C-alpha positions, 0 to 999 in steps of 0.5 A: 248503484253498486252501493244500493246493489250491495245493500239489497244483496245483504238484505236478501241474504239475511232474509234467506238465512232467516227463513227456517226461523220464521215458518209462520210467515214463509214456507221453507219448502216453497223458498227452496223451490223458488231457489231452484227456478232462480238458478234455472232462470239465471242459467237459461239467461246465459244463452238468451240475455248474454249470447242472444240464443233463444232455446225453446227446450231447456226443460230437457236439461232441468228434467234430466238433472232431476231423473238422473239424480233421483234414479242414482240416489234411489236405485243405486244408493249413490250419495246425494251430493254425488247424485247431484253432481252426476245430474249436472254432468249428464245435463251438461253432456246433453247440452253439448250434444243438443248445442252442437246440433242447434247452433248450425242454424240461427234464430227461429230455426235454432229455437225450433231445433231446441224445441224438437230435441226437448220434445224427444227427451220428454218422450224418452222419459215418458217411455223409459222404464225407470221413470214411472211414466205419468206417475214420475220417480217417487220416493226418492230418498234425500240421504245425507250431504257429504256423509254428515248433514242429514237432509231428512231434516228440512232446515239442514236441507234448506241451508245446503240448497241455499249454499248450492244455489249461491254457488251456482249464481256465483258461476253465473256472475263469474262467467258474465263478468269475465273475458268469456262473457265479453266474447259472448256479448260480442257474438250477441251484438254482432256475430259477424264481427266477432267472427271477423276478429277471429273468435271461434263463435261456434265453439263459444256457443257450444260452451255456453250451451254446456254450462247453462245446461249443467247449471239447469241440471243442478237446479233440477236435481236439487228440486228432485231431492227437495220434493223426493219426486222427478215428474214429467212436468220437470221436462215438459215444454211448459217449463221451458216457457216458464223460464223464458217468461221469468227471464223476460219479466226480470230482465234478460240483459242483466245478471240476476234479473231472471232471479226477480222474475223466478220469484214473482212467478213462483210467488204468484203460482204458490199463493194463487194456486187456490184459484185453479186455471185462473193462475195462468190468466193472472200471471199472463196479466202481470207479465203484460203489465210489467212488459208495458211498464218495464220494458227492460224487465223489473230489474233492468228498468231499475238499473236504467233508472239508477244509471240515468239518475247518476249520469244526470247528477254527475253532469249537472253544473252547479249554478253560482250567483254572480255579483257585479262589483264596481271598482272605483 
């Protein structure tokens, strides 16, 4: 299974690197948008899939990263790379505050707290003078990256976004495959037992909330730079629903399953856009079909199938023909 994963990763990386050279086949702006949602979904899954915390308000962090970065870059002339970092930091601080309040409850009550706090953030950006209200924060300059790379060039911007998203996904992978990630899974499986073992569960929850929010803020900041726009849709509760859909569709108990879900949802939304409101209906049908067929998500079901196949092959006993010999 590891060999297959490495092979698929290598093929995917080559395909991503070659996107700017095949503009007739795929639009690089669309791929960059998809990559932003890939990081957003994987960051969200640190909470849902690996800690067992359902957040209905993750769009607050995604939109905060977009608005903070856009405002700093446009109004104060902050370098784009510093603006992206600032967007992630402010989103992480917001995640710390919301997480510290939300974890006082559990289950659906925790989810409702995150939704309520997200709506407060939404109405703040609706009323704030620097956001442009329904029109959004427009004409955000792309600037340069590290003072060298001109981000006005779509190809240069694409590779910068690809590198940043890759770094963010590495952080997600490293978090999941670390002692910290093991504690998160222990909290998900049986929180009272984790408490009885002496782990400061509340502190771990706030930390994973902060990390997830920070990475979500970076994803939102990148989207604002790509489209030169930070809009209310970035912080709307629909976006929170979309990221939950992506996670469930790809497989919430996997590391990169949400990335598969994000790619599927983004592709459907992009190529079915001419159908108007029917996009929602078609997406819902695809989601229900995948859930019925792939109960663990697309990638989760694939991993389970490969694991079962490997166990079956390893436990199989070879059959040897026996011959009866007669000794005289």
